[in-house]
The first five atom37 places (N, CA, C, CB, O) and aatype in JSON, in Angstrom:
{
  "aatype": [20, 20, 20, 20, 20, 20, 20, 20, 20, 20, 20, 20, 20, 20, 20, 20, 20, 20, 20, 20, 20, 20, 20, 20, 20, 20, 20, 20, 20, 20, 20, 20, 20, 20, 20, 20, 20, 20, 20, 20, 20, 20, 20, 20, 20, 20, 20, 20, 20, 20, 20, 20, 20, 20, 20, 20, 20, 20, 20, 20, 20, 20, 20, 20, 20, 20, 20, 20, 20, 20, 20, 20, 20, 20, 20, 20, 20, 20, 20, 20, 20, 20, 20, 20, 20, 20, 20, 20, 20, 20, 20, 20, 20, 20, 20, 20, 20, 20, 20, 20],
  "atom_mask": [
    [1, 1, 1, 1, 1],
    [1, 1, 1, 1, 1],
    [1, 1, 1, 1, 1],
    [1, 1, 1, 1, 1],
    [1, 1, 1, 1, 1],
    [1, 1, 1, 1, 1],
    [1, 1, 1, 1, 1],
    [1, 1, 1, 1, 1],
    [1, 1, 1, 1, 1],
    [1, 1, 1, 1, 1],
    [1, 1, 1, 1, 1],
    [1, 1, 1, 1, 1],
    [1, 1, 1, 1, 1],
    [1, 1, 1, 1, 1],
    [1, 1, 1, 1, 1],
    [1, 1, 1, 1, 1],
    [1, 1, 1, 1, 1],
    [1, 1, 1, 1, 1],
    [1, 1, 1, 1, 1],
    [1, 1, 1, 1, 1],
    [1, 1, 1, 1, 1],
    [1, 1, 1, 1, 1],
    [1, 1, 1, 1, 1],
    [1, 1, 1, 1, 1],
    [1, 1, 1, 1, 1],
    [1, 1, 1, 1, 1],
    [1, 1, 1, 1, 1],
    [1, 1, 1, 1, 1],
    [1, 1, 1, 1, 1],
    [1, 1, 1, 1, 1],
    [1, 1, 1, 1, 1],
    [1, 1, 1, 1, 1],
    [1, 1, 1, 1, 1],
    [1, 1, 1, 1, 1],
    [1, 1, 1, 1, 1],
    [1, 1, 1, 1, 1],
    [1, 1, 1, 1, 1],
    [1, 1, 1, 1, 1],
    [1, 1, 1, 1, 1],
    [1, 1, 1, 1, 1],
    [1, 1, 1, 1, 1],
    [1, 1, 1, 1, 1],
    [1, 1, 1, 1, 1],
    [1, 1, 1, 1, 1],
    [1, 1, 1, 1, 1],
    [1, 1, 1, 1, 1],
    [1, 1, 1, 1, 1],
    [1, 1, 1, 1, 1],
    [1, 1, 1, 1, 1],
    [1, 1, 1, 1, 1],
    [1, 1, 1, 1, 1],
    [1, 1, 1, 1, 1],
    [1, 1, 1, 1, 1],
    [1, 1, 1, 1, 1],
    [1, 1, 1, 1, 1],
    [1, 1, 1, 1, 1],
    [1, 1, 1, 1, 1],
    [1, 1, 1, 1, 1],
    [1, 1, 1, 1, 1],
    [1, 1, 1, 1, 1],
    [1, 1, 1, 1, 1],
    [1, 1, 1, 1, 1],
    [1, 1, 1, 1, 1],
    [1, 1, 1, 1, 1],
    [1, 1, 1, 1, 1],
    [1, 1, 1, 1, 1],
    [1, 1, 1, 1, 1],
    [1, 1, 1, 1, 1],
    [1, 1, 1, 1, 1],
    [1, 1, 1, 1, 1],
    [1, 1, 1, 1, 1],
    [1, 1, 1, 1, 1],
    [1, 1, 1, 1, 1],
    [1, 1, 1, 1, 1],
    [1, 1, 1, 1, 1],
    [1, 1, 1, 1, 1],
    [1, 1, 1, 1, 1],
    [1, 1, 1, 1, 1],
    [1, 1, 1, 1, 1],
    [1, 1, 1, 1, 1],
    [1, 1, 1, 1, 1],
    [1, 1, 1, 1, 1],
    [1, 1, 1, 1, 1],
    [1, 1, 1, 1, 1],
    [1, 1, 1, 1, 1],
    [1, 1, 1, 1, 1],
    [1, 1, 1, 1, 1],
    [1, 1, 1, 1, 1],
    [1, 1, 1, 1, 1],
    [1, 1, 1, 1, 1],
    [1, 1, 1, 1, 1],
    [1, 1, 1, 1, 1],
    [1, 1, 1, 1, 1],
    [1, 1, 1, 1, 1],
    [1, 1, 1, 1, 1],
    [1, 1, 1, 1, 1],
    [1, 1, 1, 1, 1],
    [1, 1, 1, 1, 1],
    [1, 1, 1, 1, 1],
    [1, 1, 1, 1, 1]
  ],
  "atom_positions": [
    [[-4.84, -2.39, -7.47], [-5.07, -3.77, -8.04], [-6.76, -3.99, -8.05], [-4.22, -4.99, -7.02], [-7.38, -3.78, -7.01]],
    [[-7.34, -4.36, -9.07], [-9.0, -4.79, -8.93], [-9.02, -5.87, -8.22], [-9.84, -5.13, -10.28], [-8.09, -6.62, -7.92]],
    [[-10.5, -5.95, -7.87], [-10.82, -7.22, -6.79], [-10.76, -8.6, -7.76], [-12.62, -7.05, -5.97], [-10.62, -9.61, -7.08]],
    [[-10.82, -8.85, -9.23], [-10.52, -9.99, -9.77], [-9.18, -10.51, -9.45], [-10.7, -9.87, -11.06], [-9.02, -11.64, -8.99]],
    [[-8.23, -9.7, -9.69], [-6.67, -9.95, -10.0], [-6.27, -10.14, -8.84], [-5.8, -8.85, -10.69], [-5.45, -11.02, -8.6]],
    [[-6.88, -9.15, -7.69], [-6.55, -9.85, -5.96], [-7.2, -10.84, -5.49], [-6.81, -8.97, -4.76], [-6.73, -11.33, -4.47]],
    [[-8.15, -11.31, -5.91], [-8.69, -12.97, -5.56], [-7.63, -13.75, -6.32], [-10.46, -13.46, -6.23], [-6.79, -14.42, -5.73]],
    [[-7.68, -13.65, -7.68], [-6.99, -14.31, -8.29], [-5.21, -14.94, -7.57], [-7.06, -13.41, -9.47], [-4.59, -16.0, -7.61]],
    [[-4.97, -13.6, -6.97], [-3.67, -13.81, -6.37], [-3.27, -14.52, -5.51], [-3.28, -13.04, -6.01], [-2.17, -15.07, -5.41]],
    [[-4.51, -14.55, -4.6], [-4.35, -15.36, -3.43], [-5.11, -16.81, -3.86], [-5.04, -14.55, -2.03], [-5.07, -17.52, -2.86]],
    [[-5.75, -17.5, -4.92], [-6.33, -18.11, -4.91], [-7.63, -18.65, -4.77], [-5.9, -18.21, -4.71], [-7.98, -19.81, -4.6]],
    [[-8.44, -17.32, -4.88], [-9.96, -17.19, -4.14], [-10.71, -17.09, -5.5], [-10.27, -15.64, -2.95], [-11.39, -16.07, -5.41]],
    [[-10.89, -17.58, -6.54], [-11.4, -17.87, -7.94], [-12.66, -18.47, -7.24], [-10.39, -18.95, -9.06], [-13.59, -17.67, -7.11]],
    [[-12.84, -19.59, -6.83], [-13.78, -20.07, -6.62], [-14.58, -20.04, -5.58], [-13.59, -20.82, -6.82], [-15.52, -20.83, -5.5]],
    [[-14.38, -19.37, -4.88], [-14.46, -18.75, -3.19], [-16.0, -18.14, -3.16], [-13.08, -17.23, -2.78], [-15.98, -17.09, -3.82]],
    [[-16.87, -18.3, -2.83], [-18.4, -17.61, -2.37], [-18.01, -16.07, -2.55], [-18.98, -17.99, -0.48], [-16.93, -15.6, -2.21]],
    [[-18.99, -15.39, -3.1], [-18.2, -13.94, -3.3], [-18.12, -13.34, -2.06], [-18.92, -12.85, -4.3], [-17.09, -12.83, -1.64]],
    [[-19.55, -13.4, -1.22], [-19.46, -12.73, -0.01], [-18.19, -12.69, 0.74], [-20.37, -13.22, 0.77], [-17.73, -11.7, 1.3]],
    [[-17.61, -14.05, 0.68], [-16.64, -14.59, 1.72], [-15.46, -14.01, 1.03], [-16.6, -16.33, 1.98], [-14.64, -13.36, 1.69]],
    [[-15.26, -14.21, -0.49], [-14.19, -13.43, -1.31], [-14.08, -11.8, -0.21], [-14.94, -13.12, -3.32], [-13.14, -11.37, 0.46]],
    [[-15.36, -11.3, -0.41], [-15.07, -10.06, -0.37], [-14.85, -9.56, 1.12], [-16.09, -9.38, -1.07], [-14.3, -8.49, 1.38]],
    [[-15.4, -10.52, 2.15], [-14.89, -10.3, 3.36], [-13.34, -10.38, 3.5], [-15.52, -11.2, 4.2], [-12.58, -9.69, 4.17]],
    [[-13.13, -11.34, 2.74], [-11.25, -11.72, 2.66], [-10.67, -10.57, 2.58], [-10.57, -12.62, 1.27], [-9.92, -10.01, 3.38]],
    [[-11.22, -10.13, 1.17], [-10.54, -8.81, 0.48], [-10.49, -8.01, 1.77], [-11.49, -7.97, -0.89], [-9.37, -7.65, 2.15]],
    [[-11.53, -7.68, 2.47], [-11.99, -6.44, 3.23], [-10.46, -6.09, 4.53], [-13.87, -6.95, 4.16], [-9.83, -5.08, 4.85]],
    [[-10.43, -7.68, 4.95], [-9.58, -7.99, 6.09], [-8.25, -7.82, 5.88], [-9.75, -9.25, 6.51], [-7.41, -7.49, 6.73]],
    [[-8.02, -8.15, 4.22], [-6.65, -7.75, 3.92], [-6.33, -6.51, 3.85], [-6.25, -8.2, 2.88], [-5.18, -6.1, 4.03]],
    [[-7.28, -5.85, 3.59], [-7.08, -4.0, 3.31], [-6.81, -3.65, 4.68], [-8.63, -2.94, 2.66], [-5.84, -2.92, 4.87]],
    [[-7.73, -4.18, 6.04], [-7.63, -3.54, 7.21], [-5.94, -4.1, 7.56], [-9.01, -4.02, 8.35], [-5.08, -3.28, 7.88]],
    [[-5.64, -5.5, 7.46], [-4.25, -5.64, 7.65], [-3.15, -4.68, 7.26], [-3.98, -6.68, 7.09], [-2.24, -4.22, 7.94]],
    [[-3.49, -4.47, 5.91], [-2.45, -3.62, 5.02], [-2.55, -2.55, 5.66], [-2.67, -3.37, 3.46], [-1.52, -1.95, 5.95]],
    [[-3.62, -2.11, 5.99], [-3.65, -0.36, 6.54], [-3.02, -0.34, 8.28], [-5.77, 0.4, 6.54], [-2.48, 0.68, 8.69]],
    [[-3.18, -1.49, 9.12], [-2.56, -1.84, 10.45], [-1.0, -1.63, 10.24], [-2.93, -3.43, 10.94], [-0.27, -0.91, 10.92]],
    [[-0.5, -2.7, 8.78], [0.9, -2.59, 8.72], [1.28, -1.07, 8.74], [1.44, -3.31, 7.45], [1.89, -0.56, 9.68]],
    [[0.77, -0.25, 7.38], [1.4, 1.02, 7.3], [1.12, 1.93, 8.36], [1.08, 1.62, 6.12], [1.81, 2.96, 8.4]],
    [[0.2, 1.74, 9.26], [-0.08, 2.49, 10.83], [1.54, 2.25, 11.78], [-1.74, 1.4, 11.87], [2.28, 3.14, 12.23]],
    [[1.68, 1.02, 11.84], [2.69, 0.79, 12.41], [3.9, 1.19, 11.88], [2.67, -0.27, 12.63], [4.74, 1.64, 12.66]],
    [[4.14, 1.14, 10.77], [5.17, 1.59, 10.24], [5.42, 3.0, 10.53], [5.1, 1.34, 8.99], [6.5, 3.29, 11.05]],
    [[4.44, 4.03, 10.24], [4.72, 5.11, 10.23], [4.55, 5.61, 11.93], [3.9, 5.73, 9.12], [4.91, 6.73, 12.28]],
    [[4.14, 4.89, 12.61], [4.02, 5.0, 13.98], [5.87, 4.98, 14.74], [2.9, 3.55, 14.45], [6.52, 5.68, 15.51]],
    [[6.03, 3.88, 14.06], [7.73, 3.56, 14.18], [8.47, 4.48, 13.99], [8.32, 2.65, 13.3], [9.25, 4.93, 14.83]],
    [[8.26, 5.02, 12.49], [8.87, 6.18, 11.91], [9.13, 7.3, 12.69], [8.17, 6.6, 10.96], [10.18, 7.69, 13.21]],
    [[7.99, 7.74, 12.67], [7.58, 9.08, 13.12], [7.78, 9.48, 14.6], [6.19, 9.22, 12.83], [7.72, 10.65, 14.96]],
    [[8.04, 8.34, 15.52], [8.21, 8.3, 17.25], [9.37, 8.74, 17.51], [8.13, 6.89, 18.01], [9.69, 9.08, 18.65]],
    [[10.39, 8.82, 16.21], [11.3, 9.87, 16.77], [11.35, 11.2, 16.82], [12.19, 9.76, 16.38], [12.36, 11.87, 17.03]],
    [[9.97, 11.7, 16.58], [9.78, 13.42, 16.84], [9.58, 13.42, 18.3], [8.34, 14.27, 16.0], [9.44, 14.56, 18.74]],
    [[9.51, 12.32, 19.31], [9.23, 12.96, 20.46], [10.3, 12.71, 21.68], [7.87, 12.55, 20.81], [10.22, 11.75, 22.45]],
    [[10.99, 13.41, 21.72], [12.0, 13.54, 22.7], [11.79, 13.12, 24.02], [12.34, 14.74, 22.77], [12.76, 12.67, 24.63]],
    [[10.54, 13.2, 24.65], [10.14, 12.85, 26.1], [8.71, 12.91, 25.96], [10.72, 13.86, 27.3], [7.99, 13.69, 25.34]],
    [[8.37, 11.62, 26.91], [6.94, 12.2, 27.15], [6.37, 13.35, 27.78], [6.37, 11.46, 27.7], [7.12, 14.12, 28.38]],
    [[5.02, 13.59, 27.72], [4.69, 14.88, 28.32], [3.13, 15.19, 28.36], [5.43, 15.99, 27.53], [2.51, 14.34, 27.73]],
    [[2.43, 16.05, 28.86], [0.97, 16.07, 29.19], [0.58, 16.95, 27.4], [0.53, 17.2, 31.08], [-0.5, 17.27, 26.91]],
    [[1.72, 17.05, 26.98], [1.17, 17.64, 25.48], [2.41, 18.03, 24.33], [0.24, 19.23, 25.8], [3.57, 18.44, 24.39]],
    [[1.65, 17.73, 23.5], [3.06, 18.44, 21.96], [3.29, 19.73, 22.35], [2.4, 18.68, 19.91], [2.55, 20.6, 22.82]],
    [[5.01, 19.68, 21.93], [5.57, 21.12, 21.77], [5.37, 21.47, 20.13], [7.35, 21.2, 22.28], [5.07, 20.61, 19.3]],
    [[5.54, 22.67, 19.87], [5.27, 22.85, 18.77], [6.25, 21.99, 17.54], [5.26, 24.24, 18.77], [5.83, 21.37, 16.56]],
    [[7.64, 22.19, 17.97], [8.44, 21.59, 17.47], [8.28, 20.13, 16.93], [9.21, 21.73, 18.22], [8.52, 19.69, 15.81]],
    [[7.65, 19.32, 18.4], [7.57, 18.2, 18.31], [6.34, 17.65, 17.0], [7.35, 17.85, 19.75], [6.5, 16.79, 16.13]],
    [[5.33, 18.38, 17.22], [3.99, 18.71, 16.65], [4.48, 18.93, 15.01], [3.21, 20.24, 17.49], [4.11, 18.02, 14.27]],
    [[5.11, 19.79, 14.5], [5.65, 19.98, 13.33], [6.39, 18.76, 12.78], [6.46, 21.08, 13.42], [6.16, 18.25, 11.69]],
    [[7.22, 18.39, 13.59], [8.07, 16.85, 13.19], [7.11, 15.9, 12.98], [9.09, 16.16, 14.41], [7.46, 15.07, 12.13]],
    [[5.75, 15.69, 13.57], [4.74, 14.71, 13.55], [4.39, 15.07, 12.06], [3.5, 14.82, 14.77], [4.58, 14.28, 11.13]],
    [[3.88, 16.25, 11.9], [3.2, 16.35, 10.56], [4.21, 16.39, 8.99], [2.34, 17.8, 10.73], [3.88, 16.23, 7.81]],
    [[5.22, 16.61, 9.49], [6.14, 16.49, 8.23], [6.2, 15.01, 8.02], [7.69, 17.15, 8.41], [5.91, 14.54, 6.92]],
    [[6.67, 14.06, 9.29], [6.81, 13.03, 9.01], [5.64, 12.22, 8.79], [7.53, 12.68, 9.74], [6.1, 11.18, 8.3]],
    [[4.56, 12.12, 8.85], [3.52, 12.05, 8.06], [2.99, 12.04, 6.79], [3.18, 12.54, 8.31], [2.41, 11.18, 6.13]],
    [[3.44, 13.66, 6.49], [3.21, 13.74, 5.17], [4.11, 13.1, 4.27], [3.13, 14.96, 4.86], [3.64, 12.39, 3.39]],
    [[5.45, 13.26, 4.38], [6.7, 12.63, 3.59], [6.35, 11.09, 3.68], [8.34, 13.02, 4.34], [6.7, 10.37, 2.75]],
    [[5.56, 10.44, 4.97], [5.4, 8.95, 4.84], [4.26, 8.54, 3.86], [5.11, 8.33, 6.25], [4.32, 7.41, 3.38]],
    [[3.37, 9.24, 3.57], [2.25, 9.05, 2.6], [2.83, 9.43, 1.35], [0.94, 9.89, 2.9], [2.88, 8.52, 0.53]],
    [[3.31, 10.61, 0.95], [3.91, 10.88, 0.13], [4.96, 9.98, -0.41], [4.2, 11.83, 0.43], [5.04, 9.99, -1.63]],
    [[5.85, 9.14, 0.29], [6.45, 8.07, 0.01], [5.89, 6.87, -0.72], [6.83, 7.76, 1.02], [6.33, 6.27, -1.7]],
    [[4.57, 6.65, 0.19], [4.16, 5.19, -0.12], [3.16, 5.66, -1.51], [3.2, 4.26, 1.41], [3.04, 4.85, -2.43]],
    [[2.57, 6.82, -1.56], [1.95, 7.06, -2.83], [3.08, 6.86, -4.26], [1.34, 8.64, -2.7], [2.85, 6.1, -5.19]],
    [[4.09, 7.6, -4.16], [5.25, 7.75, -5.06], [5.25, 6.04, -5.02], [6.82, 8.79, -4.44], [4.27, 5.65, -5.65]],
    [[6.03, 4.94, -4.49], [5.89, 3.91, -4.62], [4.85, 2.97, -5.01], [6.22, 3.79, -3.94], [5.05, 1.9, -5.59]],
    [[3.66, 3.48, -4.63], [2.42, 2.81, -5.35], [2.51, 2.43, -6.72], [1.28, 3.65, -5.32], [2.63, 1.38, -7.34]],
    [[2.35, 4.33, -7.13], [2.53, 4.67, -8.46], [3.56, 4.13, -9.27], [2.64, 5.88, -8.53], [3.29, 3.67, -10.38]],
    [[4.66, 4.12, -8.85], [5.81, 3.58, -9.44], [5.9, 1.71, -9.84], [6.93, 4.05, -8.32], [6.44, 1.19, -10.81]],
    [[5.11, 1.03, -8.64], [4.89, -0.22, -8.89], [3.59, -0.45, -10.3], [4.48, -0.8, -7.36], [3.85, -1.07, -11.34]],
    [[2.58, 0.03, -10.08], [1.45, 0.2, -10.93], [2.41, 0.85, -12.18], [0.09, 1.25, -10.21], [2.19, 0.22, -13.22]],
    [[3.18, 1.67, -12.32], [3.88, 1.8, -13.78], [4.35, 0.65, -14.24], [5.04, 2.7, -13.84], [3.89, 0.06, -15.23]],
    [[5.54, 0.17, -13.36], [6.04, -1.22, -13.94], [5.47, -2.38, -14.08], [6.9, -1.61, -13.39], [5.92, -3.26, -14.82]],
    [[4.35, -2.49, -13.32], [3.22, -3.17, -13.71], [2.78, -3.1, -15.3], [2.17, -2.66, -12.85], [3.52, -3.66, -16.11]],
    [[1.87, -2.58, -15.66], [1.42, -1.79, -16.44], [2.61, -2.11, -17.99], [1.39, -0.23, -15.59], [2.26, -2.7, -19.02]],
    [[3.96, -1.53, -17.72], [4.63, -1.84, -18.28], [5.21, -3.46, -18.74], [5.16, -1.12, -17.83], [5.29, -3.9, -19.88]],
    [[5.5, -4.02, -17.68], [5.7, -5.75, -17.95], [4.71, -5.96, -18.89], [5.43, -6.88, -16.58], [4.92, -6.32, -20.05]],
    [[3.52, -5.71, -18.34], [1.78, -6.33, -18.93], [2.39, -5.88, -20.91], [-0.42, -4.7, -17.95], [2.42, -6.57, -21.93]],
    [[2.68, -4.8, -20.69], [2.48, -4.15, -22.39], [3.54, -5.15, -22.92], [2.99, -2.13, -22.78], [3.21, -5.91, -23.83]],
    [[4.91, -5.2, -22.36], [6.17, -6.09, -22.55], [5.62, -7.54, -23.09], [7.07, -6.28, -21.02], [5.91, -8.12, -24.13]],
    [[4.8, -7.9, -22.1], [4.22, -9.58, -22.08], [3.51, -9.73, -23.53], [2.85, -9.96, -20.65], [3.54, -10.72, -24.27]],
    [[2.88, -8.48, -23.75], [1.45, -8.55, -24.44], [2.35, -8.67, -26.02], [0.14, -6.84, -24.11], [2.31, -9.61, -26.81]],
    [[3.1, -7.48, -26.12], [4.15, -7.39, -27.37], [4.93, -8.84, -27.86], [5.41, -6.28, -26.88], [4.97, -9.24, -29.02]],
    [[5.46, -9.46, -26.8], [6.05, -10.49, -26.88], [5.06, -11.86, -27.26], [6.76, -10.52, -25.66], [5.39, -12.92, -27.8]],
    [[3.9, -11.47, -26.83], [3.06, -12.76, -27.42], [2.34, -12.54, -28.77], [1.87, -13.21, -26.36], [1.85, -13.35, -29.56]],
    [[2.42, -11.07, -28.78], [1.72, -11.23, -30.7], [3.03, -11.1, -31.62], [0.38, -9.54, -31.35], [2.96, -11.15, -32.85]],
    [[4.33, -10.93, -30.88], [5.41, -11.47, -31.96], [5.52, -13.09, -32.17], [6.92, -10.98, -31.47], [5.79, -13.64, -33.23]],
    [[5.28, -13.66, -31.03], [5.26, -15.35, -31.15], [4.23, -15.69, -32.04], [4.96, -16.2, -29.72], [4.39, -16.59, -32.87]],
    [[2.97, -14.92, -31.94], [2.03, -15.52, -33.0], [1.77, -14.87, -34.59], [0.68, -15.51, -32.29], [0.83, -15.14, -35.34]],
    [[2.84, -14.0, -34.84], [2.32, -13.35, -36.02], [4.11, -13.9, -36.89], [1.78, -11.19, -35.71], [4.35, -13.61, -38.06]]
  ]
}
């Protein structure tokens, strides 16, 4: 999502550009923190018991879990982007049809 669409999405169109940029950066930080929390909750299951270091099985489980989490997140973002583009094209086609 570009900055103009994200700003209009939260009603920041008439806000000072520096403030708008700051708010967008804070929102990105919040989204990142939420992703880290989700990943931590999901991947924590790899840890059987606390110890001074990870065993190779737990380490492999964590690596696999994080990689799958990233892959899945990327897939979902790509799918949402495709769906949004498809809806925009459809709306454009409908508007073109109405005016012709």
